[in-house]
C-alpha positions as CSV (number, residue, x, y, z in Angstrom):
1,M,-12.1,-29.5,22.3
2,I,-15.2,-27.7,23.0
3,R,-16.4,-25.5,20.2
4,P,-17.8,-22.3,20.8
5,P,-21.8,-22.5,20.1
6,V,-22.5,-21.4,16.3
7,L,-25.1,-18.8,16.5
8,P,-22.8,-16.7,19.2
9,L,-20.2,-16.9,17.0
10,L,-21.7,-15.9,13.9
11,A,-23.3,-12.8,16.0
12,G,-19.8,-12.2,17.0
13,L,-18.8,-12.0,13.3
14,L,-21.6,-10.0,11.9
15,M,-20.9,-7.4,14.8
16,L,-17.3,-7.0,13.8
17,F,-18.3,-6.8,10.2
18,A,-21.0,-4.0,10.9
19,A,-18.9,-2.1,13.3
20,N,-16.2,-1.5,10.8
21,P,-17.4,-2.4,7.4
22,A,-14.5,-0.4,5.7
23,A,-12.2,-2.7,7.6
24,A,-12.9,-6.0,5.5
25,V,-10.6,-4.4,2.9
26,I,-7.2,-3.4,4.0
27,S,-5.7,-0.3,2.4
28,P,-2.0,0.5,2.1
29,P,-1.2,3.1,4.3
30,G,2.0,4.2,2.6
31,S,4.1,4.5,5.6
32,P,7.2,6.8,5.0
33,D,8.9,4.4,7.4
34,Y,8.3,1.7,5.4
35,E,11.4,-0.5,4.2
36,L,11.4,-1.8,1.0
37,G,12.6,-5.8,0.6
38,S,12.8,-8.4,-1.9
39,D,10.1,-8.9,-4.4
40,D,8.5,-5.5,-3.8
41,I,7.7,-3.8,-7.1
42,L,8.5,0.1,-7.5
43,Q,7.5,2.7,-10.0
44,I,10.6,4.8,-11.0
45,N,10.0,8.3,-12.5
46,V,12.7,10.4,-13.9
47,R,12.0,14.4,-14.1
48,P,12.2,15.6,-16.8
49,R,13.8,12.4,-18.4
50,V,10.4,10.7,-18.9
51,D,12.4,8.2,-21.4
52,L,13.9,6.7,-18.6
53,N,10.4,6.2,-16.5
54,T,10.5,2.4,-15.4
55,Q,9.1,-0.6,-13.2
56,V,11.4,-2.7,-11.4
57,T,11.3,-5.7,-8.9
58,V,13.5,-5.6,-5.6
59,L,15.6,-8.7,-6.4
60,S,16.8,-11.6,-3.8
61,D,20.0,-9.9,-3.2
62,G,18.0,-6.7,-2.3
63,T,19.6,-4.7,-5.6
64,I,17.5,-2.9,-8.3
65,N,18.7,-2.6,-11.7
66,L,17.9,0.7,-13.6
67,P,18.9,2.4,-17.0
68,S,22.0,4.3,-17.0
69,V,22.9,4.1,-13.3
70,G,23.0,-0.1,-12.7
71,A,22.6,-2.2,-9.9
72,I,21.5,-0.1,-6.9
73,K,20.7,-1.2,-2.9
74,A,17.2,-0.9,-2.2
75,S,16.2,-3.3,0.4
76,G,16.1,-1.8,3.9
77,L,16.0,1.8,2.3
78,T,12.7,4.0,2.8
79,V,10.9,5.4,-0.3
80,N,12.5,8.8,0.6
81,R,16.0,7.5,1.2
82,L,16.1,5.6,-2.2
83,S,14.5,8.6,-4.0
84,Q,17.1,10.7,-2.7
85,D,19.9,8.4,-3.5
86,L,18.4,8.1,-7.0
87,T,18.1,11.7,-7.4
88,R,21.7,12.1,-6.9
89,R,22.8,9.3,-9.0
90,Y,21.0,10.1,-12.0
91,G,22.3,13.9,-11.6
92,L,25.8,12.9,-11.9
93,F,24.6,10.8,-15.3
94,D,22.6,14.2,-16.4
95,R,22.7,17.5,-14.9
96,D,19.2,18.2,-16.5
97,I,17.6,15.5,-13.9
98,T,16.2,17.4,-10.9
99,Q,14.1,14.9,-8.9
100,V,13.4,11.0,-9.0
101,T,10.4,9.7,-7.5
102,V,9.8,5.9,-6.3
103,T,6.1,4.7,-5.6
104,I,5.7,1.1,-4.3
105,L,3.4,-0.5,-6.8
106,A,3.5,-4.1,-4.8
107,Y,4.3,-4.8,-1.0
108,N,5.3,-8.2,-1.9
109,S,8.2,-8.6,0.7
110,Q,5.3,-8.7,3.0
111,K,3.4,-11.7,2.0
112,I,1.2,-13.9,4.2
113,F,-0.5,-17.1,2.5
114,L,-4.1,-17.7,3.4
115,L,-5.3,-21.2,2.8
116,G,-8.3,-23.6,3.5
117,E,-11.7,-22.6,4.2
118,V,-11.8,-19.0,3.1
119,T,-13.8,-17.2,0.5
120,R,-10.7,-16.3,-1.5
121,P,-7.3,-18.5,-0.6
122,G,-4.3,-17.2,-2.1
123,H,-1.2,-14.7,-0.8
124,Y,-1.9,-11.3,0.3
125,S,0.9,-8.6,0.4
126,F,0.4,-5.7,3.0
127,P,2.6,-2.6,3.9
128,V,2.5,-3.3,7.6
129,I,1.5,-6.9,8.5
130,P,-2.0,-6.9,10.4
131,G,-3.5,-9.6,12.7
132,I,-4.7,-12.9,11.6
133,W,-8.4,-11.9,11.7
134,D,-7.5,-8.9,9.5
135,V,-5.8,-11.0,7.0
136,V,-8.7,-13.8,7.3
137,R,-11.1,-10.8,6.4
138,E,-8.8,-9.6,3.6
139,G,-9.6,-13.2,2.0
140,G,-13.5,-12.6,2.0
141,G,-13.6,-13.9,5.5
142,P,-14.3,-17.8,6.8
143,T,-16.4,-19.9,4.9
144,P,-19.7,-21.5,6.8
145,E,-17.4,-24.7,7.1
146,A,-14.4,-23.5,8.9
147,E,-13.1,-24.5,12.3
148,L,-12.3,-21.2,13.8
149,S,-11.4,-22.6,17.2
150,S,-8.5,-24.6,15.6
151,V,-6.8,-22.0,13.3
152,Q,-3.3,-23.0,12.3
153,V,-0.6,-20.6,11.5
154,I,2.4,-21.9,9.6
155,R,6.0,-20.1,9.9
156,G,9.4,-21.0,9.0
157,E,11.4,-23.4,6.4
158,G,12.6,-26.7,6.6
159,D,13.6,-28.2,10.1
160,K,12.8,-24.5,11.7
161,R,8.9,-25.2,10.2
162,E,6.4,-25.0,13.0
163,T,2.5,-24.9,13.3
164,I,0.8,-23.0,15.9
165,N,-2.9,-23.5,16.6
166,V,-4.9,-20.5,17.8
167,D,-8.6,-20.1,19.1
168,L,-9.7,-17.7,16.7
169,G,-13.3,-18.4,17.2
170,A,-12.9,-17.6,21.1
171,A,-11.2,-14.1,20.1
172,I,-14.0,-12.9,17.8
173,N,-16.4,-13.8,20.6
174,S,-14.6,-11.6,23.0
175,G,-13.5,-9.3,20.8
176,D,-10.0,-9.3,22.3
177,F,-7.3,-10.4,19.8
178,S,-4.0,-9.3,21.9
179,G,-3.5,-13.0,22.9
180,L,-3.3,-14.2,19.1
181,P,0.3,-14.5,17.8
182,K,1.9,-11.6,15.8
183,L,2.3,-12.9,12.1
184,R,5.9,-12.5,10.3
185,P,6.3,-11.9,6.5
186,G,6.2,-15.4,4.9
187,D,3.6,-16.7,7.6
188,S,0.7,-19.0,6.2
189,I,-2.8,-19.0,7.8
190,R,-4.9,-22.3,7.2
191,L,-8.5,-22.8,8.2
192,L,-9.6,-26.2,8.5
193,R,-13.1,-27.4,7.8
194,R,-15.1,-28.8,10.8
195,G,-14.0,-32.3,11.5
196,A,-15.8,-34.6,8.8
197,P,-14.3,-38.4,8.7
198,V,-12.1,-39.3,5.7
199,S,-13.4,-41.7,3.6
200,A,-11.7,-43.7,1.2
201,K,-13.1,-41.5,-1.5
202,D,-12.3,-38.0,0.3
203,Q,-8.3,-38.0,0.3
204,V,-5.4,-36.6,-1.7
205,Y,-2.2,-38.1,-1.5
206,V,1.4,-35.6,-1.3
207,M,4.3,-37.2,-2.1
208,G,8.0,-36.5,-3.1
209,Q,10.3,-33.7,-1.5
210,V,7.8,-32.3,1.2
211,R,8.1,-32.5,5.1
212,L,5.4,-35.0,5.7
213,P,4.5,-37.1,2.5
214,G,0.9,-38.8,3.2
215,I,-2.7,-38.6,2.7
216,Y,-4.9,-35.7,3.7
217,P,-8.4,-35.0,3.6
218,S,-9.3,-32.9,0.6
219,Q,-11.5,-30.9,2.6
220,T,-8.3,-29.0,3.8
221,A,-6.1,-30.1,0.7
222,T,-8.5,-28.2,-1.9
223,D,-5.6,-26.9,-4.4
224,V,-1.9,-27.8,-5.0
225,M,-0.6,-25.2,-2.5
226,S,-2.9,-26.3,0.4
227,A,-2.0,-30.0,-0.2
228,I,1.8,-29.1,-0.2
229,M,1.3,-27.1,3.1
230,S,-0.7,-29.6,4.5
231,A,2.1,-31.9,4.2
232,G,4.4,-29.6,6.0
233,G,5.6,-27.8,3.0
234,P,8.5,-28.3,1.0
235,N,11.6,-29.2,1.6
236,E,15.1,-28.3,0.9
237,A,15.4,-30.4,-1.9
238,A,12.0,-29.4,-3.5
239,D,12.1,-28.2,-7.0
240,L,8.4,-25.9,-6.8
241,G,8.7,-25.5,-10.5
242,S,8.1,-28.9,-11.1
243,V,5.1,-30.0,-9.3
244,L,3.0,-33.1,-10.4
245,I,-0.6,-33.8,-10.4
246,T,-1.5,-37.2,-11.3
247,R,-5.4,-37.9,-11.7
248,R,-6.7,-41.4,-12.4
249,S,-9.9,-42.2,-14.2
250,G,-10.6,-46.1,-14.2
251,E,-7.4,-47.6,-15.1
252,S,-5.6,-45.0,-16.6
253,S,-4.1,-41.9,-15.3
254,R,-3.2,-38.3,-16.5
255,T,-0.6,-36.1,-15.1
256,L,0.1,-32.4,-15.4
257,E,3.0,-30.4,-14.4
258,V,2.7,-27.1,-13.0
259,D,4.8,-24.5,-11.8
260,M,4.3,-23.2,-8.2
261,G,7.3,-21.3,-7.7
262,H,5.9,-18.9,-10.2
263,Y,3.0,-18.8,-8.3
264,I,4.6,-18.0,-5.1
265,D,6.5,-15.3,-7.1
266,G,3.3,-13.5,-7.8
267,G,2.4,-14.8,-11.2
268,G,1.0,-17.9,-13.0
269,L,-2.1,-17.7,-10.6
270,N,-3.4,-20.7,-12.9
271,S,-0.8,-22.9,-11.9
272,N,-2.5,-23.4,-8.1
273,V,-5.0,-26.1,-9.6
274,L,-7.9,-26.8,-7.8
275,V,-7.6,-30.5,-6.4
276,R,-10.1,-33.7,-6.6
277,P,-10.3,-36.4,-3.9
278,G,-7.7,-39.2,-5.4
279,D,-5.4,-36.9,-7.0
280,A,-1.6,-37.3,-6.2
281,I,0.5,-34.1,-5.8
282,T,4.3,-35.0,-6.1
283,V,6.7,-32.3,-5.4
284,N,9.9,-33.3,-7.7
285,S,13.7,-32.8,-6.6
286,R,15.5,-30.5,-8.8
287,G,15.9,-32.2,-11.8
288,G,13.6,-35.0,-11.1
289,F,10.3,-34.8,-13.3
290,L,11.0,-38.3,-15.2
291,R,11.4,-40.1,-11.8
292,G,8.7,-38.5,-10.3
293,L,6.5,-39.3,-13.2
294,L,7.7,-42.9,-13.0
295,S,7.7,-43.5,-9.2
296,I,3.8,-41.8,-8.9
297,N,2.2,-44.1,-11.9
298,T,4.2,-47.4,-9.8
299,I,3.6,-46.4,-6.4
300,L,0.0,-44.7,-6.4
301,P,-2.0,-47.9,-7.0
302,V,-0.7,-49.7,-4.2
303,F,-0.7,-46.7,-2.2
304,Q,-4.5,-46.2,-2.6
305,A,-5.2,-49.9,-2.0
306,I,-2.9,-49.9,1.3
307,I,-4.8,-46.5,2.8
308,S,-8.4,-47.8,1.6
309,S,-7.8,-50.8,3.5
310,I,-6.6,-48.8,6.8
311,I,-9.6,-46.3,6.2
312,A,-11.9,-49.6,6.0
313,V,-10.6,-51.3,8.9
314,E,-10.6,-48.0,11.2
315,S,-13.9,-47.4,10.1
316,I,-15.3,-51.1,11.1
317,R,-13.2,-50.6,14.6
318,V,-15.3,-47.0,15.3
319,A,-18.7,-48.9,14.3
320,R,-18.0,-51.7,16.9
321,N,-17.3,-49.2,19.7
């Protein structure tokens, strides 16, 4: 693969930021055509009954639960349509209620996950899904070590999961982003680090209920979420509420359990713990904490020894060639 020259690429980045500095932060346009979806957070204001004002989250079944009127279908409706429906329903409850307004506080149904060599990895929500480069800029832009000629777009779940490799560097150099794939809600963008060899001391183990268990370079598996995504993401049996991080120190080891399901839902940001070389990440199956804990402490030393031997042999072979 031919990488674009570093200086022209950096110049292209500077030109794009300088030409439109405000575009580095995407501000929600609040489009009236936006259709609500699950996990969106809404502010409901009821006039003149301020005692009925509340914040609600659109549930996975597309409904919201409100005082006095119960469960209401919200998914697929615009803000104006939902406001009209709620005004009618609350009017039946109390004739003094003249207007119900709905405001979107968080566009959580439109999430894009940003992983790897970006300034601020994490998940970002948008009222309208932007392009790949706009999402990268929303995360503070690529780090100096990012390999922009091979950026991964990961989409789908389970057997339908696919990874699309795109040359973001070429698009930046040309200023033409039209050839890049359109993002969909739930997609992940991963920026890899420019190819550094993986040594025995520069590896993260990802095990359990993931699509591709194995060893991954710590340059890309920088935190728990990026480690799981490096391994193809969780499979159907995964319990993201029970992810183990095992860290060895000499002859002993320490295991921490984190709730990545809560992190994905927009809370528990501290759950996405930074990963160190040599760490093992185990995604448990549902109800499998003890089984995962026992297996990782038993298998990890053997697995580390086998992988280290493979890397040593490969290093000798490369050196001889």
